[in-house]
N, C-alpha and C positions, 0 to 999 in steps of 0.2 A: 634213775639208776646209772645212766651214762655219766651224769655229773659226779656222782659219788665215786665211780671208777676213776674218772679223771682226777678228782681230788686226792684219791689214794695214790695214784701214780705220781702226781705232783709232789705229794708229801715224801714218797720214797725217793724221788729224784732230789728233793731238797736235802734230805738226810744224807744221801750219797755224796752230794756236792760238799756238804759240810765235812764229811769224813775225808774226802779227797783233799780238801783245802788243808785240813789238819795233818794229813799224812804227807802231803807234798807242798809245803809252804814255799813262798817265793825264795829263790836261791840267794843266799847271802855270801857264800864263799864256796870255792871248789878247790879240792886238793887231790893229789895222786900219791899213793903209797907204793913203794917198790920194796918188796920183801924177798928174803932168801933164808933158807934154813937147812940144817943137816942134822941127822940123828944117827946114833950108833948104839946097837944093843950090846951092852957090856956082858951081862949075864942074862939068864932067862927072865924076861919081863922087866929087866932094869935097863933103862936107856939114859944116855947123856946126849945133850943137843946143844947146838950153837946156832943163833939166828941174828940177822941184821936187818935193818929197815931204814929207808930214807923217806921222810914224810914231808910233803910240800903243802903250802897254803897260798893265799892271795892269788886265786885262779891258777894254781900250780906254778906260779912264777918265782916263789921263794921257798927255800928250805926251812922248815919249821923245826924239825928234829931228825937226828941221826943217832942210832944206838946199836950196841952190841950186847947180846944177852946169852948167858949160859944157863942150862937147865938140866936137872936130874929128875927122872920120873920113874914110877913103879906101878905096874899093872897087877893088881891083886887077883883079878879074874876077868871074865868077859864083861862084867858089869861095873866094876869099880877101879879107879886109878887115882893116884895122888902125884903131885909134882911140886918142886920148889925151884926158884930161879933168881938170878941177880942180873940187873941191867945197868950199864953205864951209858949215858947219853950226853949229847950236846944239844941244847935247846936255845932258840932265840929268845932273848929276854927283853925287858922294857927299854934297855939302852941300845937295842938293835945289834947287839953282839951275842956271840954264842958262849954259853957257860955250861959247865958240867952238872949233871944231875945223877943221883943214884937212886935206884929202886930195887926192892926185893919183893918177891911174890911167893905165896903158898896157896895151893888149891886142891880141891877134891872134885872129881868128875864121875858122874854116874851115867851109864849108857843102857838103853833098853831097846834091843832089836825086835822089830815087829815085821817079820818077813823082809821085804826089800826096804822098808822104812826103818830108819834108825833115829831114835829120839835120845837126846842127851841133855844133861843139866850140869852146870859148873858153878861152884861157890869158891870165890877167890878173895884172899886178903892181900892188899898191896900197901906198901909204905914208901914214900918219896922223901928224899933229902935234897935240898937245893944248896948250891954254893954261891949263887948270886943273891946277896942279902940286901933288901930294900928297907925292911923294918924288922922288929923283934919277932914277929910271927914267922918270918922266913927262916929263922934259926931252928924252928921246931919241925919235926917230921910231920907229914900229912898222910893220914891213913884213910883207906877206902875199903869197903866191902863191895865186891862185884858179883852179880848173879846173872847167869846167861842160860837161856833155853834155846835149843837148836834142833832142827829136823832136817835130815838128809835122806834122799831117796837114791838107792843103788839100782841102776839099770844093769841087769845081768848081761844084756847084749850090747852094752855101750860103755866105753871108758869114762864117759862124762856123767858125773853125779851132781844134780842140783841140790841146793840147800838154802834154808832161810834161818835167821836167828834174831833174837832180841836180847839186849843186855842193859842192865841198869847199874849205875855207880852210886853207892850210898856213903856219904861222908861219915867217918867215925871219930871226928874231933869234936870236942864239947862245945866250941863256940859257933858251930854251924847251925843255921836256922832252917835247914832243908833236910828232908828225908832222902831225896834223890837230887843230885846235882848234875847228872849227865845220863843221857839215853842214847842207845845205838840200835838201829834196825838194819839188818844186812841181808842180802841175797846174792848168791853166786853159784859157780860151777867148779867142781874139782875134776881135773882131767888127769887120769893115770896114763903116763906114756909107757913106762915099763914097771917092773916090780920095784925099781929103785928111784925112779924119777917121776915127779908129778908137778902139775901147774894148777893154779887156781886164779880165777878172775872174780872180783866181787864189787858190788856197789853197796856203799854204806851211807845211811842218813844218820847224822849225829846232831843231837840237840844238847847244847851246853847251857846250864842255868847260872853258872858262876864264872867270873864275877858279874857278867851281864848275859842276858838271853841272846844266844847266837845259834845259827844253824849252819851245818857244813854238809856238803855233798862230796863224797869221797869215792874215787875209783882206785881199787887195790889190785895189784898184780903180785903173785907169789910163785916162787919156785922152791921145791922141796927135794932133798936128796936123802935117801935112807940106805945105810950100809948094812 
């Protein structure tokens, strides 16, 4: 009986170790993202926003991307919202120089409040255009569908709200041989300073399957202003 119990415990420990190794693989790169955003309510439930971000890589020693993004969003009710945005960015390319990219996004977001717990799901379409052309494929836009699930817990006695989320990127171009080419898992804390100012700190694990398998550990800092 004791041997069977030990075997069960050993099996559970083995499964746990496999899960841990899969969830926390050996670090291949580390980056820091610095984000800031501002939003203004033009009319009832109609917002416009502007955001910027500086994203580093190579152990946070080099700038990988910097962008400016404008957004318009509409909240239909407490459960459903939609948004569209345009982003212009400078990205480091294979020639070790920075070149402009253009992206546009459209998304629908659903939210389900369950007491202090808030569950949300987002479906997004994004399309990217490059100006750095290495081959004929670079002249064509690259499209992805993005799907995210998020859970946030609101502490009524604290300004800090923890959250976790998972997101997948699905290529929508015909020559892709993968259903998913990027995954993100994140956990963080939103901190409301006042009714207009908030901060968030987040850890992101990102696994990229294209063009080669790579893992990134990312620390993200954000500031938000709402008028």
